N, C-alpha and C positions, 0 to 999 in steps of 0.2 A: 497154891494157885490151882484154880479149878479149870480143868480142860473141858471145853464145850464139845459135846458129842454132835457130830454132823452126820445125819443119816443120808445116804445117797438119794438123789432125786429119782422119782419114778419115771421110767421112760415114757416119752410122749408117743401116743398111738399114731399110726399112719393116718387114720381117719381124721384126727385132730389137725395134723399137719396139712393134709389135703384141704380140709375145710378152711383153714387159715389162708391158704393160697387162693382159694375160690373167693373168699371175702375180699382179699386184696385186689383181685381182678375186678370184682364188682365195683369197688371204690374207684379203681382206675377208669372203668368204663363210665361211671357217673361224672368223673372229673373231665373226661374228654367231651367237650361240648359238641364237637362236630358229630361224632357217632351217636351221642345221646339224642341230639335234636333231630338227626336224620332218622333215627328209629321212631321217635315220637311223631314227627311230621309225616313220615311215610305211612305209619300205621293209621293215623287219622285220615290221610288222603285216600288210602285204599278202601277204608270203610265208607267214606263219602262217595267214591267212584262206584262202589258196588250198589249202593242204594239209589243212585241216579240212573243206572243202566236200565233199559227196558226189561220188563218181566213178563212179556207176552210173546207168543210165537204165532205167526200167520203162515200156515202151510199151503194156502190156496193162492192161485194166480187169477187175477181178474182180467177178463178179456171183453172188450167192447165189440159189438157187432151192429151192422145196419143193413137194411135191405127189406124188400117187400116180403111179408110173411116170415120174418126172422124168428119170431117167438116159436112157431111150430118147427122151424128148422133146427133151432137149438135143442128143443125137446127131443126130436127124433135122433139127433146126432149124439147127445150125451145122456139123455134121460134127466128126469127132474131131481134125482138124488146123486148127481155127479159129485165125486169126491176129489178135492184138490183143485177144482177148476170152477170159478165163478164167472158166469156169462151175463153181461148186461146189454140190453137192447137200446139203441139210440135211434132218434127220428131221422137223422140225415147224416151224410158223409161229413159235412162241415162240423157238426157238433161232436161227432166221433173223433175227428182229427184234433179238435180243441181239447177234448178230454184226455186224449193220449199225450198231447204236448204238455198240458199243465198237470197231468196226473190226477184229474178229478175222479173221485170215487175209487181211487187206487187202481185205475185202469193201466195195465202194463203195456198192452198193445191192442190194436183194433183189426177187425176183419170187415171189409166193405164188400158185401155180396151184391151182385147186380140184381135188378128187379126181376129179370127173366131167369133167375137161377133155377127155380123149380121146373119151369117148362123146358129149359135147355137140357137139364139132366134127364128129364123124362123122354125127350126126343133124341137123346144121344148126341146132342150138339156140343161143341167145345165152348167153354165159357171161362171167364177170368175173374178171380177173386183177389182183391188187393189186401195185402198185409201192411198195416200202418204201424210203424214203430219209430221210436227215437233212437239215436245212436248209442244210448246207454243200454239198450236191451241186448242181452247176449245173443250171439248168432245161433246158438243151440236152440233157444226158445223160438226164434223166428223160423228155424227149420222144422221144429216140431209142429208149428201151425200148418205147414204144408201137409203133413200126415193127417192132421185133424180135418182139414178141408176135404181131402180125398175120402176119409172115412165118412164124413157127412154126405158126400155125393153117393157113396155106395149104399148108405142107409136109406137115402131118399129113393134111389132107383130100385131098391129091393134086391140088389145083387149082393151076394156074400163077398167079403174081402178075399182077394186072390191068395192070401197067405195068412196062416195062423202064427201066433207068436206066444212066447212064454217068457216071464221074467226070471232072471237068476241074479240075485243080489249078492255081491261079494262083501264079506264083512257083516257087521250087524245092521239090520234094516231098522232104521229109526223113524220110518214113516208113521206118523200119528203119535210118535213119542219124542218129538223134538224138544230140546231145552232152550230156554230164552238166552239172550246175550248175557244177562246177569248171571245165569247158571254157568255159562261157558267161562266167564271171567273168574269164577270162584277159585279153581285150582291155581290160576295164574297169579291172583293176588296173594294167596297163601304162599306160593313159591317165591314171590317177590320179597315177602317178609323174611323168609329163610335166607335168601341171597344177601339181603342187607345185613342180617346178623352174621353171616359168613364173613362179609367184608369187615365188620366190626371186630370179630375175633382175630382175623388175619392182621388187622392194623395193630391190635394189642400185642400179638406175638412178635411182630416185626419191631415194634417199639422196644420191647423188653430185650430182644436180641441186639438191637442197635445200641441201647444204653447199658448192655451187659447186666441188666437186672437179674437175668436168669442165673448168672454165675454167683451173684450174691445170695440168691435163694438157695442154691444147692450146696453152699458152704455151711449152711445151718443144718440142723438135723434132717432137713428135707433132702430127698434124693432126686435124681433126674426123673425116676419113675413117678415120684409124687408130683413133680412139676407138670409132667405130661398128662397124668391122670386128672389133675386139677383143671388143666386147660380143656380137656374133653368134657368134663362135667360142667364147667362154666359155659362153654360154647353151646352145648346141647340144651342146658337150662335156659339160656338167653334166647335161643331160637325157638324152643318149644313154648315158652311162656308168651312170647310175642304172637305166635301163630294161634295159640289157644285164645288169646284176647281177641284176635281178629275173627276167629270162628264163632265166638260167643256174640260179638257185635253184629255179625252178618247172619246169625241164626243158622249155623251150618252143622251143629253137632247132630241134629236129626234124631232118627230112631236107633242109630247104632253108635253111640258116643264112644264106647270102648274101642271099636274098630277104627273110628276116625282118629282118636287120640293115639292109638298104637301106630297108625300110619304116619301121623305128624311126628311122633317121637323118632321113628326110624328115619324120616326125612331130616329131622334136626341132627341126628347123629351123622347122616351122610354128608350134609353140608359142613359139619364140624370137621370131618376128615379132610375135605377139600380146603377148608380154611387153614388147617395145619400146613398143607403144602404151600398155599399162597403166602402165609406168614413166614414160612422158613425161607422162601426166596426173596421176599420183600425187604427192602432196606430203608425206604422212606414212603411217604404217602403216595407218590406217583407210581413207584414200583409195586406197592400193594394194590393200588387201583388197577394197574395193568394185569397183574396175575389174577386178581379177582375177576376182572372182566373176561379173562381168558377162559374161566370156568363158567361165568354167569351167562354169557351170550349163547353158547351152545346149549346149555341146560334150559334156556328159556324156550327153545324151539318146540319141544313137545307141548308146552302150554299154549303157544300160539297156534299150533296145528289144530287144536280143538275148535278154533274159530271157523275152520273150513270143513265142509263135509267130506266123507270118504275115509278109508282106512289109512293108517299111518304107514309110511314107507319103511322098508327094512332098516335103513340107516337111522331113521328117527327112533325106532325101537331100540337101537343100540346105545342111545344116549342115556347116561345114568339116571336122569330125572324122569324118564318115560314111565317107569313103573309107578313112581310116586304120583305123577299127574293122573295116570289111569285109575289108580286106587282111590284117590280123592274124588275124581269125577264119578266113578261108578257108585261109590258109597253115598255121596251127597246128592247127585242128580238122578240116579236111576235105582236107588234103593238096593244095591247089591250087598250081599253078605260076605261072611268069611270065606266061603267056598270060592266065590268069584275073585275075591281080593288076594287070596294067598299067593297065586303065581306072581302077581305084581309086587307084593310085599317081599317075596323071596328074591326078586330081582333087585329091589332096593337094598335088602340086607347084603346081598353079594357085592354090590357096588360099595356099600359102607365098609365092608371088610377090606376091600381093595384100597379104598381111600385111606383107611387107618394104617394099613401096612406101609403104604408108600409115604404118607405124611409123617407118621411117627419115625420111620427110618431116616427120612431126610432131616427132620427136626433134631433127632438125636445126634446125628453126625455134625450138624451145624453147631449145636450147643457144645459138643466135645471139642470142637475146633476153636472155640473162643478163648 
């Protein structure tokens, strides 16, 4: 009787085990129609939204004016090369009021000078100028017209203004360097893709925890460390690939593709860390949605803050997504390089480490308690 020699099996490498789990996760993601369709539809919708948004910026304000000799008045008050202010002369008060009410020629508000404005100012008499505006015009703009009228009066009378002033701009002065609404939405759309993929990974983790798939996986040669590593790789790859597709479709890689891809990769890792936390606490779709929204809503605030002028508040700067949004905006809209982006990237990296420490710690305890 011949005895068959049986050589021992070669040990399976950790990379092979992790790769197998990642492939399993990808198949599970494809089979989950909700998250799959949500990712595809969301990506297509964001690309469409980007291209239909306006791509121009008008930094000037159009003011209508009427009155005898108004052309020379406007020239004396502002000069022919006035920047940021477009002045349009009208024949009568009625046509000016109609233009302001209907927004003809982009007129924001009107100034109705009396016909004796020149003579009254020269004689030192008091006179009244009417500011015509709709209720939608900000009060600050109407107040600014008061200063404009007084400056015009001083210019006509030949007297200098009684006070000098100087501007001190807090934060970055973007006058003449404003970006369009389309550019402002660029980081928001990229971050929305990241958040959707965060929800997808959180849902996958919660499902495996609820169905105890994780316990079946770690009874094979795979360890808990292999399982967690595979989840990180899958989540980061899923988010990173989706955002890269978006950036290519909206032509946002620009002149610094390596910097932009590095920024997106760090952002993908950060949202993966938060997905681990949401997935560990989630037990079903509703709970996963709740925990995902708990992270998504605050982290959307820095992206929305770009729609409004001014420097971000201190509490907004403390939100984990602030550095990511600033890095994407600076690189894609203002042509910033590594030197300007590094502080923001360091902030994203720090929050990524925090998210991984918390997420992996919670998820490890959850798995061990199953």
